[in-house]
N, C-alpha and C positions, 0 to 999 in steps of 0.2 A: 433459457443461458445457450452462452457456448463460455468457452473457457481458451485461452492460448496460453501458449510457456512465451516468456521472454528468453532470446539467448543469451546467455551470460557476459558476450560482448557490448548490449544494448542495455546492461541493468542500469551503471550509470544515467545514461539519456532518461532510462525511465523514472527513475525515482526522480530525476532532479524536473520532470515535467509532471509527473506525477504530485511532487509536492509544489510546484508552484500552482496547477489548477486545483489542488484539497485543503491547502493550507488553511488551516482555522475552523474547518468542517469536523463535525463530531464523528470520531470513532470508536468503533468498542474493539482492542486488543483481545482476541483472546474472549475470557469470559472477566476480563474488569469492565469497570464500569465504563461508560461515554467518559474520552477527552477531548478537546481540541488537538488537530492532525499541526503539530510544529515540523517537523521535518521528517523525509524517509532519503535516506541515502547509502553509500558504500561505504567502507573503508577497508583497506584491501581488503582479505577475502570476504569479510564481514559483511553484515549490513545490521542499521543503526535503524528504529524507529524511536520519534520523539513523541509519544502522546502524552502528558502528564508527566509520563516517566521515561524513561529510558531502554527501550527491550533492546536489544542484540542478539543476532541469528549468527553465530559464529558457523566459520566456513559454511556461510550459503551454497546452497547444491543446486536451489529451486526456484525463479518466482513466477509464478501463474495467476493470471488474473481472469479474474468469472465477470463476464460483462451479461447485463439483459440485454442488452444491442448494442451495437457500433458504437455507439456514443454514449454510455451510462455504465460503471463499474457498478458489480454489485461487492465484489469484494477482491480482497487479494490475498495470496497464500503465500509464506516466505517460508524456505523449506531449510535444516541443515541438516548433519548428520543425525544426530539426536533430538531436533527438536523443528515443529511450526507451529509457525505466525501467524494469524489470519486477522486483517484488518477489514472491518464491515464498516458497510456505511448506515444511516439511518434508514437512507431510504435512495436509493439508486436514483441518479436524475444528470441529465445530462452539465459540467460544468458553466459553460457559455450563457444555459437559460439562467443562472443565480450571479451570472457577471457584475460584480458592481454591487450586488446587494450589501 
């Protein structure tokens, strides 16, 4: 697995693309029960994730993507000054392989 930082100026476009590719996929946020991903977005200095529940990382400082390979994300970590949120997929798979299913 490899990890990469998303620069702050790319957060909006990354999260928009992430939402389009993974909307409806079952994700586990931290230790919560799996729920379908609805949205991931930047709201001012905060990052909001909705997957059954609304999660808010106030004053986000980092978005890091951990990939199995260049086409499949294992999980995404979003950190703020006082908290860290992890979006974990049940299975890492290239979104193009399930497009339209």
